[in-house]
N, C-alpha and C positions, 0 to 999 in steps of 0.2 A: 714237339718242341714243348722243352719244359723251363719255365720263368721265376727268378731266383728276385726276391729282394732282399735284402741290408740297408739295414737303419742303424744309425749312430745317435748318441746326443754328445757335440762336443763344447762345452766353454771352453771360449777364447777371448782374450782380450786384446789381440792385434792380432793379424791379418800371418795366417802361417798355413803352409803346403800341407798337405796329403796325400798318400796312397794309400790306394786298396789293388791288390794282388789276389789274383782268383787263382789256382789251379786247376785245372781236367785230367786227371788220366780215367780213361779205358781198360776192366779189366781185361786181363789175355791179349792186350796190345802192347807192345814199344809206342804206340800214337801217343806224345803228352803234348799238352795246349797250354798257353798263360795267357791272359788278360792284363792290363795295369789297366786304373780307374787314377788319373791326377785330379788335381783340385788344389781348388782356394779356397779357404776358409775367411770370408772378411765378418769382421763384426759388426752386428746391429747393437739397433736402441732397445729389439724386447730381450728378454733374457730368455735362453731356453733355444732360440731359433739363430738361423744362420741362412749365407745364402751360398751353395755351389758354384762357382769357376769353375766349367771342362776341359781347360785348357792345354791338355790331350787326351789322347789315349792310341793306347801300344799295346801288340795282339803277335803273337811269333806262334807257325805251326812247323812242327815236320812231318811228312810228307813221303811216299817211295810213290813212284812215278813211273807207268809204263806202258805200254799201246793205248789202254782202257783211256779216254778223256774224265778226267777225274774236277773235283770242286775243290775249294774250297775253301774253309769255314763263309758263312756269310759276315758281312758288315753292315749295320746300319750305321752310316754317316750324312741323319736327317739333320742333327745338330752342330756336325762341322763344315768346317770354312775351307780346310784343305787335308788335302790324303794322299798318299802312293803305297803301293805294296813294292818292298824290296825282296828281291827272292834268288839265293844263292841257290844256287849247284855246289852241292856236295859229294855229288857222284861219277861217277865214269862214263855215264853218254849223255851228251844231248840230250835238252830238254825242250818242249816249248811252251810258251804259255800264254792265257793272249783274257783280256779284261773282263768282263761281261757286269751289267747294271740292271737294275731292278726297279722297277716302283710299289710292286705290292711280293717283292721276295718265291716269286712263284714265277711271270715269265719272266725271262733274260733276252736280253742285245748280246752281238758282240761288240767290238770294237772294229770299225770299221778299216782300219789300220792292219796288217801283216800280222803275222804272230813274230812273238821276241820268242828269238832261237836263244836258249844259254848251253853253252859253250861249258863243259867241265870246272870246279873252278873260278868260274866266272859267274858275275853279280851283274845283274839287270835292275834298273827303278820304273814303275810303270807307275806314271797321272796320268789322270783322268780331265780332258779338259769339258765334261758333258758333265750334266745331274738328275742321277733319282739317287730316288732312298736307300737302295742294298748296292753292294758293290761284294765280288767275288771274283777268285782267277779259275780260268778251265788251264787245267795241266795235262800233258804227256808227252809221250816219245815217238817218236820212230820207230828204233824199235830197242831192244832191252829195258832193263831202268835205270833210275839212278833216282840222289836220294835230292830231296831238297826243301830246304829251309825257307819260312812266309814271314814274311815280319811285313804288319801291316800300320800302320802309323798316320795320325791324325793331329789336327788341334783346331781346334774349336777360336 
C-alpha cells in the first residue's frame, strides 16, 4: 500500500469550501479511479492555521465483472457518519454485488442479507446499518461479463 500526504497553506478570513480531487491511472489498464475530498476552511484566531471539517467524500471506480469474485477499492469510513455505495450496471449481463465490512482491512465479514442482483442498465444503492472501519464491495456475474461503475459517497 502506498500512502500519500498532501499539505497546503491557506489563508482565509471567512469560511470557504475547498475540494482536492486525486485521479489514479494504471499503466496498461483502462481502469480509472478518482477520489474527491471536500472540506470547509474555517478562520481561526491564530494566523497560519485552519480547521478542516470533512463534510463529504466521493469516489468512483469503473470495473469489469465476470464469474470470478472481485473486490472494489477499500474505503476507510472511520470519520464518516453515513455512507453508501451506488452501483450502476453499464453492461448487458446481470451482476451480483455484496457489501463487506472489516475492522482491520484484512479480515472481511459479508452482509448477512441476500446478494443484490443488478440487471443491465439498472442501479442499486447499498447502505450498511452496522459499523466497522473499512468497507468494500464484492462483485461478480453468474455468467459472462459486464461493466460496473461503483460510486462511494459519504459524509462526516
